[in-house]
C-alpha positions as CSV (number, residue, x, y, z in Angstrom):
1,M,-132.1,-110.4,-21.9
2,A,-129.0,-112.7,-21.2
3,I,-128.7,-115.5,-23.7
4,L,-125.5,-117.0,-22.3
5,E,-124.9,-116.9,-18.6
6,F,-122.0,-118.1,-16.3
7,R,-122.5,-118.3,-12.9
8,N,-119.6,-119.0,-10.2
9,V,-117.9,-121.3,-12.9
10,F,-114.8,-123.1,-11.9
11,K,-113.0,-125.5,-14.3
12,G,-109.5,-127.3,-14.0
13,F,-107.5,-130.1,-15.2
14,G,-105.5,-133.2,-13.9
15,E,-105.7,-134.8,-10.5
16,G,-104.0,-134.3,-7.2
17,T,-100.9,-132.4,-7.0
18,S,-100.6,-131.9,-10.7
19,R,-104.0,-130.5,-11.0
20,S,-104.3,-127.1,-12.4
21,E,-107.1,-124.7,-11.9
22,V,-107.9,-122.8,-15.1
23,L,-111.0,-120.7,-14.7
24,K,-112.0,-119.5,-10.9
25,N,-115.4,-118.1,-10.0
26,I,-116.3,-117.0,-13.2
27,S,-119.5,-114.9,-13.5
28,L,-120.6,-113.1,-16.7
29,S,-123.6,-112.6,-18.9
30,V,-123.7,-112.0,-22.6
31,E,-126.9,-110.1,-23.7
32,E,-128.8,-111.3,-26.9
33,G,-127.7,-109.3,-30.1
34,E,-124.4,-108.1,-28.3
35,F,-120.8,-108.4,-29.4
36,L,-118.6,-109.5,-26.7
37,A,-114.7,-109.5,-27.0
38,I,-112.9,-111.6,-24.3
39,L,-109.2,-110.5,-24.0
40,G,-106.5,-112.4,-22.6
41,F,-103.0,-114.1,-23.1
42,S,-102.1,-117.7,-23.6
43,G,-102.6,-119.9,-20.9
44,T,-105.3,-117.7,-19.2
45,G,-108.3,-119.9,-20.0
46,K,-109.9,-118.2,-23.1
47,S,-110.4,-121.6,-25.0
48,T,-111.6,-123.3,-22.0
49,L,-114.3,-120.3,-21.5
50,I,-115.5,-120.5,-25.0
51,N,-115.5,-124.5,-25.1
52,L,-117.8,-124.3,-21.9
53,M,-120.1,-121.9,-24.1
54,A,-120.1,-124.3,-26.7
55,G,-120.9,-127.5,-24.7
56,L,-117.4,-129.1,-25.6
57,Q,-116.4,-128.9,-21.8
58,T,-118.8,-128.9,-18.7
59,P,-117.7,-126.9,-15.4
60,D,-116.5,-128.5,-12.4
61,R,-118.7,-126.2,-10.4
62,G,-121.0,-123.7,-11.2
63,S,-123.3,-123.1,-14.2
64,V,-123.3,-122.4,-17.9
65,T,-126.8,-121.4,-19.3
66,F,-128.1,-120.9,-22.8
67,K,-131.6,-119.0,-22.5
68,G,-131.7,-120.1,-18.9
69,A,-131.2,-123.9,-19.6
70,A,-127.9,-125.8,-18.7
71,I,-125.5,-126.1,-21.5
72,T,-124.8,-130.2,-21.5
73,G,-123.2,-130.4,-25.2
74,P,-122.7,-128.9,-28.5
75,G,-125.7,-127.8,-30.3
76,P,-126.5,-125.9,-33.6
77,E,-127.7,-122.7,-31.8
78,R,-124.3,-122.2,-31.0
79,G,-122.1,-121.9,-34.1
80,L,-118.0,-122.2,-33.4
81,V,-115.0,-120.8,-35.3
82,F,-111.8,-122.3,-34.1
83,Q,-108.3,-120.7,-34.6
84,S,-107.4,-123.6,-37.0
85,Y,-109.6,-124.0,-40.1
86,S,-110.4,-127.7,-39.6
87,L,-111.6,-127.9,-43.1
88,M,-112.1,-131.3,-45.1
89,P,-109.3,-131.3,-47.5
90,W,-110.9,-133.5,-50.0
91,L,-113.9,-131.2,-50.2
92,T,-114.6,-127.9,-52.4
93,V,-115.3,-124.8,-50.5
94,G,-119.1,-125.3,-51.5
95,G,-118.5,-128.8,-50.3
96,N,-117.1,-127.6,-46.7
97,V,-120.1,-125.5,-46.2
98,A,-122.5,-127.8,-47.6
99,L,-121.7,-130.0,-44.6
100,A,-123.2,-127.7,-42.0
101,V,-126.2,-126.8,-44.4
102,D,-127.0,-130.8,-45.1
103,A,-126.5,-131.1,-41.3
104,I,-129.1,-128.7,-40.4
105,H,-131.3,-128.5,-43.0
106,G,-131.3,-132.0,-44.7
107,A,-134.9,-132.2,-45.1
108,K,-135.0,-129.0,-47.3
109,P,-134.9,-129.7,-51.2
110,K,-131.4,-129.8,-52.8
111,A,-132.0,-126.7,-54.8
112,E,-132.9,-124.7,-51.7
113,R,-129.8,-126.3,-49.8
114,A,-127.4,-125.6,-53.1
115,A,-128.9,-121.8,-52.6
116,M,-128.2,-121.5,-49.0
117,V,-124.5,-122.7,-49.6
118,A,-124.0,-120.2,-52.3
119,K,-125.5,-117.5,-49.9
120,Y,-123.0,-118.3,-47.2
121,V,-120.2,-118.6,-49.7
122,A,-120.9,-115.2,-51.2
123,M,-121.3,-113.5,-47.5
124,V,-117.6,-114.0,-47.0
125,G,-116.6,-112.9,-50.5
126,L,-115.7,-116.3,-51.8
127,S,-118.0,-117.1,-54.6
128,H,-115.4,-117.1,-57.2
129,A,-113.5,-119.7,-55.3
130,I,-116.5,-121.9,-54.7
131,A,-115.0,-124.8,-56.6
132,R,-111.6,-124.9,-55.0
133,R,-110.2,-127.2,-52.4
134,P,-108.7,-125.9,-49.3
135,A,-105.0,-126.7,-50.7
136,E,-105.6,-124.0,-53.4
137,L,-106.7,-121.5,-50.8
138,S,-104.6,-118.9,-48.6
139,G,-104.8,-118.9,-44.9
140,G,-107.3,-116.1,-44.9
141,M,-109.7,-117.6,-47.5
142,R,-109.5,-120.8,-45.6
143,Q,-110.6,-119.1,-42.2
144,R,-113.4,-117.5,-44.6
145,V,-114.7,-120.8,-45.1
146,S,-114.8,-121.5,-41.5
147,V,-116.9,-118.4,-40.9
148,A,-119.2,-119.4,-43.7
149,R,-119.6,-123.0,-42.2
150,A,-120.5,-121.5,-38.9
151,L,-122.9,-119.2,-40.4
152,A,-124.5,-121.7,-42.4
153,M,-125.9,-123.6,-39.2
154,E,-127.9,-120.1,-38.8
155,P,-126.8,-120.2,-35.0
156,E,-128.2,-117.9,-32.4
157,V,-124.9,-117.2,-31.2
158,L,-121.4,-117.0,-33.0
159,L,-118.6,-118.2,-31.0
160,M,-115.1,-117.1,-32.2
161,D,-111.8,-118.7,-30.8
162,E,-108.9,-116.6,-32.1
163,P,-110.2,-116.9,-35.4
164,L,-107.8,-114.3,-36.9
165,S,-104.5,-114.9,-34.9
166,A,-102.8,-117.1,-37.7
167,L,-103.3,-114.5,-40.5
168,D,-101.0,-111.4,-41.7
169,A,-102.2,-108.0,-40.4
170,M,-104.2,-107.0,-43.7
171,T,-106.1,-110.0,-44.2
172,R,-106.6,-110.1,-40.5
173,A,-108.1,-106.5,-40.6
174,D,-110.2,-107.5,-44.0
175,L,-111.7,-110.5,-42.4
176,A,-112.7,-108.6,-39.1
177,D,-114.5,-106.1,-41.1
178,E,-116.4,-108.8,-43.0
179,I,-117.2,-110.6,-39.7
180,E,-118.3,-107.1,-38.1
181,G,-120.6,-106.4,-41.1
182,I,-122.3,-109.8,-41.1
183,W,-122.9,-109.5,-37.3
184,R,-124.4,-105.7,-37.9
185,R,-126.6,-106.9,-40.7
186,D,-127.8,-110.1,-38.8
187,Q,-127.7,-108.9,-35.3
188,K,-126.5,-112.1,-34.1
189,T,-124.9,-112.8,-30.7
190,A,-121.4,-112.9,-31.1
191,V,-118.6,-113.7,-28.5
192,L,-115.0,-113.1,-29.6
193,I,-112.0,-114.7,-27.8
194,T,-108.7,-112.5,-28.7
195,N,-105.5,-111.3,-27.6
196,D,-105.4,-108.0,-29.9
197,V,-106.6,-104.8,-28.4
198,D,-107.4,-103.0,-31.9
199,E,-109.3,-106.2,-32.9
200,A,-111.5,-106.0,-29.6
201,I,-112.1,-102.4,-30.0
202,V,-113.3,-102.4,-33.9
203,L,-115.6,-105.3,-33.2
204,A,-117.1,-105.5,-29.8
205,D,-119.7,-103.7,-27.8
206,R,-118.0,-104.8,-24.6
207,I,-114.4,-106.1,-23.7
208,M,-113.8,-108.1,-20.8
209,I,-110.6,-109.0,-19.7
210,L,-109.5,-112.9,-18.3
211,N,-106.8,-112.4,-15.8
212,P,-103.7,-114.8,-15.7
213,D,-104.9,-116.6,-12.7
214,G,-108.2,-117.6,-14.3
215,T,-110.5,-114.9,-12.7
216,M,-112.5,-112.4,-14.7
217,G,-110.9,-109.0,-14.7
218,R,-112.2,-105.3,-15.7
219,E,-114.7,-104.7,-18.3
220,F,-114.9,-101.7,-20.7
221,A,-117.7,-100.6,-22.7
222,V,-116.8,-99.7,-26.5
223,T,-119.2,-96.8,-27.5
224,L,-117.6,-95.7,-30.8
225,P,-120.3,-95.4,-33.5
226,R,-120.4,-98.2,-36.3
227,P,-119.4,-98.9,-38.8
228,R,-115.7,-98.4,-37.4
229,D,-112.9,-97.3,-39.8
230,R,-109.3,-98.1,-38.6
231,G,-108.0,-95.2,-40.2
232,A,-110.6,-92.6,-38.9
233,M,-110.4,-94.3,-35.5
234,N,-107.0,-93.5,-35.0
235,N,-107.5,-89.8,-34.7
236,D,-110.5,-90.3,-32.5
237,A,-109.7,-89.2,-28.9
238,T,-112.3,-91.8,-27.6
239,F,-110.7,-94.6,-29.5
240,Q,-107.1,-93.2,-28.2
241,H,-108.3,-93.2,-24.7
242,L,-109.9,-96.5,-24.6
243,R,-106.9,-98.2,-26.3
244,A,-104.5,-96.9,-24.1
245,T,-106.6,-97.5,-20.9
246,V,-107.1,-101.3,-22.0
247,T,-103.5,-101.9,-23.0
248,A,-102.3,-100.4,-19.5
249,E,-104.9,-102.6,-17.7
250,L,-103.3,-105.6,-19.8
251,M,-99.9,-104.5,-18.9
252,E,-100.7,-104.3,-15.2
253,V,-102.4,-107.6,-14.6
254,G,-99.8,-109.6,-17.1
255,M,-96.2,-108.1,-17.7
256,S,-93.5,-109.8,-15.9
257,S,-90.9,-108.0,-13.9
258,K,-87.8,-106.9,-15.6
259,V,-84.7,-109.0,-15.7
260,E,-82.0,-108.0,-13.2
261,V,-78.4,-107.7,-14.2
262,T,-76.1,-110.5,-12.6
263,R,-72.9,-110.5,-14.4
264,N,-71.0,-108.1,-16.4
265,L,-70.0,-108.9,-20.1
266,P,-66.5,-110.1,-20.6
267,A,-64.5,-107.7,-22.9
268,L,-63.8,-110.0,-25.8
269,T,-63.1,-109.4,-29.4
270,P,-65.0,-111.4,-32.2
271,R,-63.4,-113.0,-35.0
272,H,-64.9,-110.4,-37.3
273,A,-64.0,-107.3,-35.5
274,L,-61.4,-105.0,-37.0
275,P,-58.2,-104.1,-34.9
276,R,-58.9,-100.9,-32.9
277,A,-56.4,-98.6,-34.9
278,Y,-58.4,-99.7,-38.5
279,A,-61.9,-99.5,-36.7
280,K,-61.1,-95.8,-35.4
281,A,-59.7,-95.0,-38.6
282,A,-62.6,-96.0,-40.7
283,A,-65.3,-94.9,-38.1
284,S,-65.7,-91.4,-39.6
285,P,-66.6,-92.2,-43.4
286,L,-68.5,-95.2,-42.9
287,D,-70.7,-94.2,-39.9
288,D,-73.2,-92.6,-42.0
289,R,-73.6,-95.4,-44.5
290,Y,-72.4,-98.3,-42.4
291,L,-74.9,-100.4,-44.3
292,Q,-75.8,-99.7,-47.8
293,Y,-78.5,-101.0,-50.3
294,S,-77.3,-99.7,-53.7
295,Q,-80.1,-100.3,-56.5
296,L,-80.8,-103.8,-55.0
297,S,-83.1,-106.2,-57.0
298,K,-84.2,-109.7,-56.9
299,V,-85.6,-111.7,-59.8
300,Y,-86.9,-115.4,-59.8
301,D,-86.9,-117.7,-62.8
302,T,-90.4,-119.0,-63.1
303,A,-92.5,-121.1,-65.7
304,K,-94.0,-118.1,-67.1
305,G,-90.7,-116.1,-67.2
306,P,-88.6,-114.1,-64.9
307,L,-90.4,-112.3,-62.0
308,T,-89.0,-109.4,-60.3
309,V,-89.8,-109.6,-56.8
310,V,-87.6,-106.3,-55.5
311,E,-86.3,-103.5,-57.8
312,N,-84.4,-100.4,-57.3
313,F,-84.4,-100.7,-53.4
314,D,-81.9,-97.9,-52.3
315,L,-81.3,-97.1,-48.7
316,K,-78.3,-96.0,-46.4
317,L,-78.1,-96.9,-42.5
318,K,-76.0,-95.1,-40.0
319,K,-73.9,-97.2,-37.6
320,G,-76.2,-98.3,-34.4
321,E,-79.4,-97.4,-36.4
322,F,-82.4,-99.4,-36.0
323,I,-85.0,-99.5,-39.0
324,S,-88.3,-101.4,-39.0
325,L,-89.0,-102.8,-42.8
326,I,-93.0,-102.9,-43.1
327,G,-95.3,-103.6,-45.8
328,H,-98.0,-106.2,-47.1
329,S,-97.5,-109.7,-47.4
330,G,-95.2,-110.4,-50.7
331,C,-93.9,-107.0,-51.0
332,G,-90.6,-108.5,-50.8
333,K,-89.6,-107.7,-47.1
334,S,-88.3,-111.0,-45.9
335,T,-86.5,-111.2,-49.6
336,V,-84.4,-108.1,-48.6
337,L,-83.6,-109.5,-45.3
338,S,-82.5,-112.7,-46.8
339,M,-80.3,-110.9,-49.4
340,T,-78.9,-109.0,-46.3
341,A,-78.1,-112.1,-44.5
342,G,-76.4,-113.9,-47.4
343,L,-79.0,-116.7,-47.6
344,T,-80.5,-115.6,-51.0
345,G,-78.3,-114.5,-53.9
346,I,-78.7,-110.8,-55.2
347,S,-79.9,-110.3,-58.9
348,G,-78.6,-106.7,-59.4
349,G,-77.3,-104.0,-57.4
350,A,-75.3,-104.3,-54.3
351,I,-75.3,-104.5,-50.3
352,K,-72.2,-103.1,-48.5
353,L,-71.7,-103.5,-44.8
354,D,-68.9,-101.8,-43.3
355,G,-67.6,-100.9,-46.4
356,Y,-67.2,-104.6,-47.7
357,A,-69.8,-106.4,-50.2
358,V,-72.1,-109.1,-48.4
359,E,-71.3,-112.2,-49.9
360,G,-72.9,-115.7,-48.2
361,A,-73.9,-116.1,-44.7
362,D,-71.6,-115.0,-42.1
363,P,-72.0,-114.4,-38.2
364,E,-71.4,-110.9,-38.5
365,R,-74.8,-110.7,-39.8
366,A,-76.8,-112.6,-37.1
367,V,-80.7,-113.3,-37.7
368,V,-83.5,-113.8,-35.7
369,F,-86.3,-115.7,-37.6
370,Q,-90.0,-116.3,-37.1
371,S,-89.2,-119.6,-36.0
372,P,-86.0,-119.8,-33.8
373,S,-85.0,-122.9,-35.4
374,L,-83.1,-124.6,-32.4
375,F,-81.5,-127.9,-32.1
376,P,-84.4,-129.7,-29.9
377,W,-82.1,-132.0,-28.1
378,L,-79.5,-129.1,-26.8
379,T,-80.1,-127.1,-23.9
380,A,-80.8,-123.3,-24.5
381,R,-77.0,-122.9,-23.2
382,E,-75.6,-125.2,-25.5
383,N,-77.9,-123.9,-28.5
384,V,-76.2,-120.2,-27.7
385,A,-72.6,-121.5,-27.2
386,I,-72.4,-123.2,-30.8
387,G,-72.2,-119.7,-32.4
388,V,-70.1,-118.3,-29.4
389,D,-67.4,-121.0,-30.0
390,R,-66.9,-120.0,-33.5
391,V,-67.0,-116.2,-33.2
392,Y,-64.5,-116.1,-29.9
393,P,-62.1,-118.7,-31.0
394,T,-59.3,-117.3,-28.9
395,A,-61.2,-116.8,-25.9
396,S,-60.8,-119.3,-23.0
397,Q,-64.0,-121.8,-22.2
398,P,-65.0,-119.9,-19.2
399,E,-64.8,-116.6,-21.0
400,R,-67.4,-118.0,-23.8
401,Q,-69.6,-119.6,-20.9
402,E,-69.6,-115.9,-19.5
403,V,-70.8,-114.4,-22.8
404,V,-73.5,-117.1,-23.2
405,E,-74.6,-116.8,-19.6
406,Y,-74.7,-113.0,-19.8
407,Y,-77.0,-113.2,-22.8
408,L,-79.4,-116.0,-21.5
409,E,-79.8,-113.9,-18.6
410,R,-80.3,-110.7,-20.3
411,V,-83.4,-112.5,-22.0
412,G,-84.8,-113.8,-18.7
413,L,-83.4,-117.5,-18.9
414,G,-81.0,-117.4,-16.2
415,D,-82.9,-119.9,-14.4
416,A,-83.8,-122.1,-17.6
417,M,-80.5,-122.2,-19.5
418,H,-80.0,-125.9,-18.8
419,R,-83.3,-126.9,-20.1
420,L,-83.8,-128.9,-23.5
421,A,-85.2,-126.4,-26.4
422,A,-87.8,-129.3,-26.9
423,D,-89.4,-128.4,-23.3
424,M,-89.6,-124.9,-23.9
425,S,-92.5,-122.9,-24.9
426,N,-92.5,-120.7,-28.4
427,G,-91.9,-117.8,-26.4
428,M,-88.9,-119.1,-24.5
429,R,-87.4,-120.7,-27.7
430,Q,-87.5,-117.1,-29.0
431,R,-85.8,-115.8,-26.2
432,V,-83.1,-118.5,-26.8
433,G,-82.9,-117.0,-30.3
434,I,-82.4,-113.6,-29.1
435,A,-79.8,-114.4,-26.8
436,R,-78.0,-116.7,-29.7
437,A,-78.0,-113.5,-31.9
438,F,-76.7,-110.9,-29.7
439,A,-74.0,-113.4,-28.4
440,L,-72.4,-113.3,-31.6
441,S,-71.5,-109.8,-31.3
442,P,-72.7,-109.1,-34.7
443,K,-72.0,-105.9,-37.0
444,L,-75.7,-106.2,-38.0
445,L,-78.7,-107.7,-36.2
446,L,-81.4,-108.8,-38.8
447,L,-84.9,-109.7,-37.3
448,D,-87.6,-111.4,-39.7
449,E,-91.1,-110.9,-37.9
450,P,-89.2,-112.3,-34.8
451,F,-92.5,-112.1,-32.6
452,G,-95.0,-113.1,-35.3
453,M,-96.1,-116.3,-34.1
454,L,-96.4,-115.4,-30.3
455,D,-99.5,-113.7,-28.2
456,S,-99.5,-110.2,-27.6
457,L,-98.2,-110.5,-24.0
458,T,-95.4,-112.7,-24.8
459,R,-94.7,-110.4,-27.8
460,W,-94.6,-107.3,-25.5
461,E,-92.4,-109.0,-23.0
462,L,-90.0,-109.9,-25.9
463,Q,-89.9,-106.4,-27.4
464,D,-88.8,-105.1,-24.2
465,V,-86.2,-107.6,-23.9
466,L,-85.0,-106.8,-27.5
467,M,-84.9,-103.1,-26.8
468,E,-83.3,-103.6,-23.3
469,V,-80.5,-105.6,-24.8
470,W,-80.0,-103.5,-27.9
471,S,-79.8,-100.4,-25.8
472,R,-76.6,-102.0,-24.3
473,T,-75.1,-103.0,-27.7
474,Q,-76.3,-100.3,-30.2
475,V,-76.0,-102.8,-32.9
476,T,-77.3,-101.9,-36.4
477,A,-80.5,-103.6,-36.8
478,V,-83.2,-104.1,-39.5
479,C,-86.5,-105.7,-38.3
480,V,-89.0,-106.8,-41.1
481,T,-92.5,-106.8,-39.3
482,H,-96.3,-106.3,-40.1
483,D,-97.0,-104.9,-37.0
484,V,-97.3,-101.0,-36.8
485,D,-96.9,-100.5,-33.3
486,E,-93.7,-103.1,-33.2
487,A,-92.4,-100.8,-36.1
488,I,-92.6,-97.7,-34.5
489,L,-91.6,-98.7,-31.1
490,L,-88.4,-100.4,-32.1
491,A,-87.3,-98.3,-34.8
492,D,-85.3,-94.9,-35.5
493,R,-87.0,-94.9,-39.0
494,V,-89.8,-96.9,-40.2
495,V,-89.4,-98.2,-44.2
496,M,-92.6,-98.9,-45.8
497,M,-92.2,-101.2,-49.0
498,S,-94.5,-100.7,-51.8
499,N,-96.6,-103.8,-52.9
500,G,-95.0,-106.5,-55.3
501,P,-94.2,-107.4,-57.9
502,R,-91.4,-105.1,-58.4
503,A,-91.5,-103.8,-54.8
504,T,-89.3,-100.9,-53.5
505,I,-89.2,-98.3,-51.1
506,G,-92.5,-96.2,-50.9
507,Q,-92.2,-94.0,-48.1
508,I,-89.9,-93.5,-44.9
509,T,-91.1,-92.2,-41.6
510,E,-88.7,-90.7,-38.9
511,V,-89.6,-91.7,-35.8
512,N,-88.1,-89.1,-33.1
513,L,-89.7,-90.9,-29.9
514,P,-87.1,-90.6,-26.9
515,R,-85.1,-93.7,-25.9
516,P,-85.3,-96.0,-24.0
517,R,-88.8,-96.5,-24.9
518,S,-91.7,-98.2,-23.1
519,R,-95.1,-99.2,-24.6
520,R,-97.0,-97.0,-22.1
521,A,-94.5,-93.9,-22.7
522,M,-95.1,-94.3,-26.4
523,L,-99.0,-94.4,-26.3
524,D,-98.9,-91.2,-24.1
525,H,-96.6,-89.3,-26.3
526,P,-98.5,-86.9,-28.7
527,D,-96.3,-87.6,-31.9
528,Y,-97.3,-91.4,-31.4
529,W,-100.6,-91.2,-33.1
530,H,-99.1,-88.9,-36.0
531,Y,-96.5,-91.7,-36.6
532,R,-99.4,-94.5,-36.7
533,A,-101.7,-92.4,-38.9
534,E,-99.0,-92.1,-41.5
535,I,-98.0,-95.7,-41.7
536,L,-101.6,-96.8,-41.6
537,N,-102.5,-94.6,-44.3
538,F,-99.8,-95.8,-46.4
539,L,-100.7,-99.4,-45.6
540,H,-104.4,-98.6,-46.7
541,D,-103.3,-96.9,-49.9
542,H,-101.4,-100.1,-50.9
543,A,-104.0,-102.6,-49.7
544,H,-105.4,-103.9,-53.1
545,G,-102.5,-105.1,-55.1
546,P,-99.8,-103.4,-57.0
547,T,-99.3,-99.5,-57.1
548,K,-97.0,-97.1,-58.4
549,P,-94.4,-96.2,-55.8
550,K,-93.7,-93.1,-54.4
551,E,-90.6,-91.3,-54.2
552,A,-88.5,-92.2,-51.2
553,A,-87.9,-89.9,-48.6
């Protein structure tokens, strides 16, 4: 029996020529007790769809019904968990959950309501933090409070609008498992909006794709037995086939066309490059240890005494090698990258690049951060030109302009290079950040979770952009990431870090997939699942606090 139903629903915003049709002719049914996942990318209307279910918006045409009756506004039978936490900062965890309990069960005795609060706080594993305020909680703990508050309304349908997207990978996986466990125990109807294929497969009975044009796309039944373990599923042929099929469908309906080459890169020598004769002489002994980490450590002074974040980090990179650095939050990945960039001091050991010790920041080490840090009042072209003017001081203005425009075109911004950074989407800003880094013609490219704040489609597009531009430059690169697929797709080696404090290299996986790489080819390669299992097993073994590191490969 359908508990929620859409019939030929249209929804748009704006008036006249500025009107935008977001949802077009949507028809779907959600069965009672079903867990439905709706997959789509930013701008496809996913949040509008769930707002219609919640009664926060009404359709322009068509009908949205709950148990056969038209939805005309919010109701306690439909609990909603937002992407942002929306907690009352002055209330404790218990106080925030009590808001929902009191609103729905205000007539019950105080002791009974207090017991209900304790029950739902315990359900999301926060009994130990019931007296804390939101400012004292991590992002994952805050989202748990939001889930507990929604559950405390005892809704018949739990609606979740990308509730895990702002969390790190391990917190996201842990909370997804808790949500699945609660749903399985209570058999509530659940609708999840997400852009993560793995999340949809782990949680859902059925997956529906929302197309970029606002129409409803293909649907997929998820027949994997419950409970679903991520590690075990990785070796399951049904999971592998479903994951590849859903990913291919998303790529088919959403991926943009490749950027075409429109100009050649000028042959300019950057300021930090060695004269050709010296470079040739130095190439042979240095190529296999172009970037060297020797017993690297970082210690911070704290009120409780010295805190060793990274210890005995020892690694050598070949010239032109691309490595991914992966590990749980707090394991020191970004600290290693920051020391390499010269932005954070070294407490012990050394870092050498091309035979010279790293000292302070320098454009020979270009960094792409999670947030691209552009000057909002400058255009894309002007943001890139700032570094180019410094790195190529002897080049003419037209030559420097050619460098700037070449890389902006390579990242797909040929038609937007005169647009202000303030007027760009997050994905476009990150494209500018990538273009700026490559335009410096660096000896070393450092990427600190460069796609972590982006939706899946934008992330896939920019991974392709990064690989395409990198294949032309073959610059030595280190990328910090928490995304296993991203780590495998980009790297020659995946370097896994043990948990902090005193984090170090725990394991190294050689990735021998052929280049150039594409996501679709990677998913079809027989070795991919082996690499993925190796990394997932390491992360699982290090999921709960400090562990004694293994010997590095």
